[in-house]
C-alpha positions in Angstrom: -65.4 21.8 51.9 -67.3 20.4 54.9 -67.9 16.7 54.6 -71.5 15.6 55.2 -72.3 11.9 54.8 -75.0 9.9 56.5 -74.3 6.3 57.5 -76.5 5.2 54.7 -74.4 7.3 52.2 -71.2 5.6 53.5 -72.8 2.1 53.2 -73.8 2.8 49.6 -70.2 3.7 48.7 -68.3 0.9 50.5 -71.0 -1.9 50.2 -70.4 -3.6 53.6 -70.9 -7.3 54.2 -73.0 -6.6 57.2 -73.6 -4.0 59.9 -74.5 -3.6 63.6 -76.1 -0.8 65.5 -77.0 2.6 64.0 -76.4 6.3 64.2 -78.4 9.4 63.4 -75.3 11.6 63.2 -74.0 13.1 60.0 -70.4 12.1 59.4 -68.2 15.2 59.1 -64.7 13.9 59.6 -62.3 10.9 59.6 -60.1 10.1 62.6 -58.0 7.4 64.2 -59.9 5.3 66.7 -58.3 6.9 69.7 -58.8 10.5 68.5 -62.3 10.1 67.0 -65.3 12.2 68.3 -69.0 11.8 67.7 -69.6 12.6 64.0 -66.4 11.0 62.9 -65.8 7.9 60.9 -62.9 5.6 61.9 -61.6 2.1 61.0 -59.6 -0.8 62.3 -56.9 -1.3 59.6 -54.3 -2.9 61.9 -55.0 -5.6 64.6 -52.6 -3.7 66.9 -55.4 -1.2 67.6 -58.2 -3.7 68.2 -58.5 -2.8 71.8 -59.3 0.9 70.9 -62.5 -0.1 69.2 -64.2 -0.5 72.5 -63.5 3.0 73.7 -63.7 4.9 70.4 -66.3 7.7 70.2 -66.5 7.4 66.4 -70.1 7.3 65.1 -69.3 4.9 62.3 -66.5 2.3 62.4 -65.2 0.1 59.6 -64.3 -3.3 60.9 -63.1 -6.7 59.6 -65.7 -9.5 59.5 -64.1 -11.4 62.5 -64.6 -8.5 64.9 -67.0 -9.7 67.6 -67.7 -6.6 69.8 -70.9 -4.6 70.0 -71.4 -1.0 69.1 -72.2 1.7 71.7 -75.3 3.7 71.7 -75.7 5.9 68.6 -72.8 4.0 66.9 -72.7 1.9 63.8 -70.3 -0.9 62.8 -69.8 -1.6 59.1 -68.1 -4.9 58.4 -65.9 -5.1 55.3 -63.2 -7.5 54.0 -60.5 -4.9 54.3 -61.3 -1.7 56.3 -58.3 0.2 54.9 -59.5 -0.5 51.3 -63.0 0.5 52.1 -61.8 3.8 53.6 -59.7 4.4 50.5 -62.8 4.0 48.3 -64.7 6.5 50.5 -61.8 8.9 50.3 -61.8 8.6 46.5 -65.4 10.0 46.6 -64.3 12.7 49.0 -61.4 13.6 46.7 -63.8 14.1 43.8 -65.8 16.5 45.9 -62.8 18.4 47.3 -60.8 18.7 44.1 -63.1 18.2 41.1 -61.5 18.5 37.7 -62.3 21.8 36.0 -64.2 21.9 32.8 -62.3 20.9 29.6 -60.5 23.6 27.8 -57.2 25.5 27.5 -56.4 28.4 29.8 -55.6 31.7 28.1 -52.1 31.8 29.5 -51.1 28.4 28.2 -48.6 28.3 25.3 -49.5 25.6 22.8 -47.6 24.7 19.6 -49.8 24.9 16.5 -49.3 21.3 15.6 -49.8 19.9 19.1 -52.8 17.6 19.5 -55.0 18.4 22.5 -58.1 16.3 23.0 -61.3 18.3 23.2 -62.1 16.7 26.6 -58.6 17.6 28.1 -57.9 20.4 30.5 -54.8 22.5 30.1 -54.2 24.9 33.1 -52.5 28.3 33.5 -49.0 28.8 32.2 -48.6 25.3 30.7 -46.3 24.8 27.7 -46.9 22.2 25.1 -44.3 21.9 22.3 -44.5 20.9 18.7 -45.8 17.4 17.9 -47.0 16.7 21.5 -50.2 14.7 22.1 -52.5 15.1 25.1 -55.2 12.4 25.4 -58.9 12.4 26.3 -59.9 13.7 29.8 -56.3 14.3 30.7 -55.8 17.1 33.2 -52.7 19.3 33.2 -52.6 21.6 36.2 -50.6 24.9 36.3 -47.1 25.2 34.8 -46.9 21.7 33.3 -44.3 21.4 30.5 -44.8 18.8 27.7 -41.9 18.6 25.4 -41.6 18.0 21.7 -43.3 14.9 20.4 -44.1 13.7 23.9 -47.3 11.6 24.2 -49.7 11.7 27.1 -52.5 9.1 27.1 -56.1 9.3 28.3 -57.3 10.1 31.8 -53.9 11.2 33.1 -53.5 13.8 35.8 -50.3 15.9 35.9 -50.0 18.2 38.9 -48.3 21.6 39.0 -44.7 22.0 37.7 -44.5 18.5 36.2 -42.1 18.3 33.3 -42.4 15.7 30.5 -39.4 16.0 28.2 -39.2 15.5 24.5 -40.2 12.1 23.0 -41.3 10.6 26.4 -44.5 8.6 26.6 -47.2 8.3 29.3 -49.9 5.7 28.7 -53.4 5.7 30.3 -54.3 6.9 33.8 -50.9 8.0 34.9 -50.8 10.3 37.9 -47.8 12.5 38.6 -47.5 14.6 41.8 -46.0 18.1 41.8 -42.5 18.5 40.5 -42.0 15.2 38.9 -39.4 15.3 36.1 -39.7 12.6 33.3 -37.0 12.5 30.8 -34.1 14.6 32.1 -30.7 13.4 30.7 -29.3 10.3 32.2 -26.0 10.8 34.1 -23.5 9.6 31.5 -19.9 10.7 31.0 -16.7 9.2 29.6 -13.3 10.3 31.0 -11.2 11.4 28.0 -7.9 13.3 28.1 -8.4 14.4 31.7 -11.9 15.7 31.2 -15.4 14.3 31.7 -17.0 14.2 28.2 -20.8 14.0 28.1 -22.4 11.0 26.6 -25.6 12.0 24.7 -28.8 10.5 26.1 -31.0 9.9 23.0 -33.5 7.5 24.3 -36.8 8.2 26.2 -38.9 7.3 29.2 -42.0 5.1 28.8 -44.5 5.0 31.7 -47.1 2.3 31.4 -50.8 2.6 32.4 -51.9 3.1 36.0 -48.6 4.3 37.3 -48.4 6.9 40.1 -45.3 8.9 40.9 -44.7 11.1 44.0 -43.6 14.6 44.3 -40.1 15.7 43.0 -39.2 12.2 41.8 -37.0 12.0 38.7 -36.9 9.5 35.8 -33.9 9.9 33.5 -34.2 9.3 29.8 -32.3 6.4 28.4 -28.9 6.6 26.8 -30.6 4.7 24.0 -33.8 2.7 23.8 -36.1 3.3 26.8 -36.2 3.8 30.6 -39.5 1.9 31.5 -41.9 1.9 34.5 -44.3 -1.0 34.3 -48.1 -1.0 34.6 -49.5 -0.3 38.0 -46.2 0.5 39.7 -46.4 3.1 42.5 -43.4 5.4 43.2 -43.1 7.6 46.3 -41.6 11.1 46.7 -38.0 11.9 46.0 -37.1 8.8 44.1 -34.2 8.7 41.5 -34.5 6.3 38.6 -31.5 6.4 36.3 -31.1 5.9 32.5 -32.1 2.5 30.9 -33.7 1.2 34.2 -36.5 -1.2 33.6 -39.1 -1.5 36.4 -41.7 -4.2 36.2 -45.4 -4.2 36.9 -47.1 -3.4 40.3 -43.9 -2.6 42.1 -43.8 -0.4 45.2 -40.9 2.0 45.5 -40.7 4.1 48.7 -39.2 7.5 49.3 -35.6 8.3 48.5 -34.8 5.1 46.7 -32.0 5.4 44.1 -31.8 2.9 41.2 -28.6 3.1 39.2 -28.4 2.8 35.4 -29.4 -0.3 33.4 -30.8 -2.1 36.4 -33.9 -4.3 36.0 -36.5 -4.5 38.7 -38.9 -7.3 38.0 -42.7 -7.4 38.7 -44.1 -7.1 42.3 -40.8 -5.9 43.9 -41.0 -3.7 47.0 -38.1 -1.3 47.7 -38.1 0.3 51.2 -37.2 3.9 51.8 -33.6 4.9 51.0 -32.7 1.6 49.5 -30.0 1.8 46.9 -29.5 -0.5 43.8 -26.2 -0.6 41.9 -26.2 -0.5 38.2 -26.5 -3.4 35.7 -28.1 -5.9 38.1 -31.5 -7.7 38.2 -33.8 -7.8 41.2 -36.0 -10.9 40.8 -39.8 -10.9 40.8 -41.5 -10.5 44.2 -38.3 -9.5 46.1 -38.5 -7.2 49.1 -35.7 -4.9 50.0 -35.7 -3.4 53.5 -35.2 0.4 54.0 -31.6 1.7 53.7 -30.3 -1.5 52.2 -27.7 -1.6 49.5 -28.0 -4.1 46.7 -24.8 -4.7 44.7 -25.5 -8.0 42.8 -28.3 -9.9 41.2 -31.1 -11.2 43.4 -33.2 -14.3 42.6 -37.0 -14.1 42.6 -38.6 -13.9 46.1 -35.5 -12.6 47.9 -35.9 -10.7 51.2 -32.9 -8.6 51.9 -31.7 -6.2 54.6 -28.5 -4.2 55.3 -25.5 -2.8 53.5 -24.1 -4.9 52.0 -27.4 -6.6 52.0 -27.9 -10.1 53.5 -31.0 -12.3 53.7 -33.4 -10.6 56.1 -33.5 -13.2 58.8 -29.7 -13.6 58.9 -29.2 -9.8 59.1 -31.7 -9.7 62.0 -29.7 -12.4 63.8 -26.5 -10.5 63.2 -28.1 -7.3 64.6 -29.0 -9.1 67.8 -25.5 -10.5 68.1 -23.9 -7.1 67.3 -25.4 -5.7 70.5 -23.6 -8.4 72.5 -20.1 -7.6 71.0 -18.9 -5.4 73.9 -19.6 -8.0 76.5 -18.1 -10.7 74.3 -14.8 -8.8 74.0 -14.7 -8.3 77.8 -15.1 -12.1 78.2 -12.4 -12.8 75.6 -10.0 -10.4 77.3 -10.7 -12.0 80.7 -10.1 -15.5 79.2 -6.8 -14.3 77.6 -5.7 -12.9 81.0 -6.6 -16.1 82.8 -4.9 -18.3 80.2 -1.7 -16.2 80.1 -1.5 -16.4 83.9 -1.9 -20.2 83.9 1.0 -20.6 81.5 3.6 -19.0 83.7 6.6 -21.3 84.2 6.5 -23.2 87.6 9.4 -23.0 90.0 12.0 -25.8 89.6 11.8 -28.7 92.0 14.8 -29.9 94.1 14.9 -33.6 94.9 
């Protein structure tokens, strides 16, 4: 679909605090400041790129209130509290135009158990399977090949993309959004070593995903050994994340790509886990903590921790050690030179004859 917004259309969507200049061009694209052409919209989301505003050819530019420059001819500046947020709201409108939800109904190729409950306003796409006792809420959209297991419950206004799998007894609350390939409720990884063999431990709990959670493509959330694996309200999970059995994740956390969280670990509210961070099992990461990418966390962290490295250290200390690590070759040379000098100065002197 070709985008076509006037500057007035954009202003009506994002509600700017003020504006400067004007343009008669129709906005047909979105681009970075340095790459934008006439007819594009751009934004200053990072002060690092402030100097590029002067030279950008974008017809409409979203700017923070403290920007003091002037627009070029046929260019309009729209001032907003957070340009990146304003752009996100515009993109939400574009998303609705590009990928509108289809009309409610059940596709003829879907397989639905007789006692499953599907809201009349829901959409069930091609080749979906919904098993006995499952519930699908109002205005929820299941795209092609979604599987909903026995007695699973999906709340209102959810959006499950192709090949999502919701296993038996698992629960999604309202406005949950799952990208393609997400698996909710596979067995937790549990075995006991008995008589020389790994004996499987049954995983009889479930997964509960609270409202307004979003989970990226091909991420996996294991069902609990007993009780629940839980993802708290408003948490956002990136692609390729592994969450093990009986993990409890708090509200409004950010979990980046390839993070692995071992079983029975608790991640409290507002925690940020950088890409490829790994958390050991049976620990607690305190509220508001931040874990740098590729860090390994092996013990409990108090609230507000900022950690880096493997094994993880406080972020500033790890940064200092990284600086010093680069100087180690020179330090060893100096130590070797000092040892040589000292060993030479300790040679016995010739006896004197009086």
